[in-house]
N, C-alpha and C positions, 0 to 999 in steps of 0.2 A: 692788276687783274681786271679792273673795270675797262681799261683801254683794250685789253685783249678780247674781252667778251663783246664789246661794241664792235671791234674789228671783225670778229666772227659773224656777228649779225649783219654787218655791212656786206661782207663777202657773200653771205647766203642771199641777200637781197639782190646783189648784182648778178649772181649766178642765175637766179630765177628770171630776172629781166632779160639776160642774154639768151637764155634757153627758150624764151616764150615764142611759141609759134601760133599764129592766129589762123585757124582753118578758114577756107573760103566762105563757109556758111555761118560764120560768127562775126558779129560786130563788136569791136572792143574800143571803148572810149576811156581816155585817161584825163585826170586833172579836172574833174567836175566838182565845182565848189558846192557844198551842201550846207555849210554853216560858217559864220564868222564870229564865233563866241570869243570874247575877250580879245578881239582884234587878231584872232588866229584864223587864217583862211583855210578851213579844213576841206579836204577834197576826198573824192572817192574815184576808183576806177570801176568800170561797169562793162560786163560782157553779156551779150544776148544773141539768140539765134536770128539769122536773117530770114526774111520772107515767111513770117509766121502768120497764121490766122487765129484770131482770138487772143485772150490775155493769158500770160504764162505765170506759174508760181515763181516766187522770188526768194533768194537766199542772200543774207548779209554775212560776210566773212570778216572776223575780227582777229587781227594779228596779236601775237604774244610779244614778250620782251620784258617781263618783269614790271610792267606798268611804267617803265622809264626808258624803254628803247623799242626797237622794231619798226618796221614800215609796212604800209599796206601792200607794197609790191610783192611781198612774200606770198601773197595769196592770189596774185594775178593768174598763175597757171591753173589753180583750182577753179577760179571763176570761169576761165575758158573751158575747162573740162565740164563744168556744170552747164554752161551754155550749150555745149554739144549734146547734153542730155535733156534739153528742153526747158532750162531755167534762165531767168534773168538773175545774174549774180554780181554782187558788188563787194568791193573790199575798201575799207575806209581808213582814214587817218583820224586819230583821236588825240586829245591833249595828254601829254605825258607828265609824270612826276619827275622831280620834286616841284617844278615850276607850277604845275597844275595838279594838286592832290585830289584825292577822293572828295566829292563824287564827280569831278569833271569828266573823267573817261566814261562813266555811266551815262551822264547827261548827253555827251556827244553821240554815243551809240544810239540812244533813244531818238535824238534828233535825226540821225540817219534813217532809222526805221520810219519816222514820220515823213521825212523827205521822200522816201521811196513811194509811200502811199500817195503823197501829194502830187507826185510826178508819174503816177501809174499809167495814165493815158499816153503820155509821151513815150514811155519805154515799154508799152504793151505788157504790163504786169498786172496780175490780179491782186489787189490789196487785201483780199480775204484769205490769201494763201502765201504767208511769208514766214520763212524759217531763218534760223541764225546758227552759225557755227564759229568755233574759234579754238585755239590751242593755248594751254598754259594761262597766262593772264587773259588772253582772248577767250579761253574756255570759261574762265571765271566771269567775264563780262557777258558772254553769251548766256550762261546759266542765270546770271543776275537779271537779264532782260526777261528770261522765262518765268521768273518768280515775282516780278514787280510790275506787272501790267497795270494794276490799279493803284499804284503808289504815286500820287501826284507830286510828291516832293522832288522826284527825280525827273519830272517833265518840265523843261525850261527851254527857252529859245524859240525857234520858228515852227510854223505849221502845227500849232497847238490844237487846231481843229481836227487833227488826225490822231489816231491811236498809236501808241508805241508798243502795243502788245505784239507778241510773236506767237505763231501757231505751234512751233516745235523747236527743239534745241538739240544740237549735237555738240557735246562738250568733250573736247580732247584734254584730258589731264589738267583740268582747271580746279583750283582749290575751292572747297565749299565752306570751310570754317577757318578763317584767318586768325582767330584767337588761339588756335591749336597748331599753328604752323611753326612756331619757334621751337628749335631743338629737333624738329623732324625734317627740316629742309636745309640744304647747304647754303642757301642765300636769303632765307626769310629775314634774318636779323639785319640784313643790309637793305633789302627791298621794301619791306612793309613800313618801316619808319619813314621812308621817303614818300610812300603812297598815302600814309595817314597823318603825316606831320609829326610823328612821334612814335615811340615803341608802345608795347602793350601796357606798361605800367602807367603811362601818362595819357594814352589815347584808347582806352578800353572801349568806350562807347563807339568810337569810329570803327574799330575792328569788328565789333558786333554788327553795326549798321552796314558795313562793307562785305559781310559774309552772306552769300546766297542762302545758306542753310537756315538762317533765322527769318527768312522772308517766305518760306514755303507755306502755301495754303492749298486748299482743294482746287483753286483756280489756276494753279501753276500749269505751264505748258508741258506736254509730253516731252520726254528727254531720252536721248541715248548718250550714255557716258562711256568713254573709251579710255582705259588707263592701263599702264604697264605696272607689273608687280615690283620692278626694281627702279622705280622713279626716285631719284635722289633730291629732286627739286620740289615736287609735290607728292607727298607720301600717298601710297595707294589707298590707305584707309580713308582718305578724304572722299574718294569715290563711293565707298561703302556707306559713309554717313549720309551722303546726299541721296543715294538710292533708298536707304531705309526711311529717310524723312519723307520723300516723295511717295513711297508706298504707303506709309502711315496716313498720308493725306489722300490716299486713293487716287493718286495721279499716275498715269502710265509712265513707266520708266524701264529702260533696259540697260544692263551693264555688260560691256564687252571687255573682258579681262585678257590682257596679252602677257602671258607668263614670260618672265625674264626681260621684258622690254623696259627701257629707261624713259627718259624725258625727251620725247621726239622719236618718232618711229622710223625704222629703216626696212628696206627690202620687203620681205613677205609680210612683216607686221604693218608696214605702211599701206601695202595693197589691201590687206584684210580690213584695216581701219577705214580706208576710203570706200571700199565696197559696201561695208556696213553703213556708212554715212549715207551714201547715195540710195541704198535700199530703204533706209529709214525715212529719208526725205520723200522718196517716191510714194511710200505708203501713206504718209501724212499730208502731202501737198498735191499729189496728182489724182487723188480720188476725192470727188466732191461729196 
């Protein structure tokens, strides 16, 4: 089953790469190294409009794959789309479990945010307007960035003079409370022990620390959460918990429910989700 799932993920990545069309008005750069944590040369791909005047808002895209698989190339197409909409958009590689358990992936995503700010002049982006999005494990990591801006224990590596805060989050079906995923997800019992170095009975503290729900404060970034009601990998109730917690902290949050949708959106659901994402980013990042 593991080989089958990894094969599917690889096929999706290749399909995305093969289908990628770069419009004439977009610059697309691959394999830009942003970190060398633990001798891992981590790279990102970056898309931006050509011939722009002024600094543009930026969006970091974080791939899914159960914290143990997936590649940044799966978001190449979205980055190009965002560039055509007036954004600088990057998709990153982060360290994967089990070789690199929590919080390695979080640390890498925060390094990428700081790297973008440190290179703002080079890529013509506005460091004051930076959003993040991701799906599944990537949605979890995006949401985690949104609630831990002032948590220094997750800031490590380069460009520590820059902030790892994000202005807003679009979370596609990312789990919010990993202590309650067991028994509600078809693969949590396989995935989470790899991510945390053990299951709930031996690594409860890590499961709590790794759950965005427990980091919510009034300083959390505004969020749009998009989730299908028939998700077998991340139960729909996870979205409700995060929405309720953010509302209780008086943080702006929106929930887009897709009735009957599973884990990963198709056809009309995919279009509706992407339209909502772009509208959310436009409201939060294109108005000063």
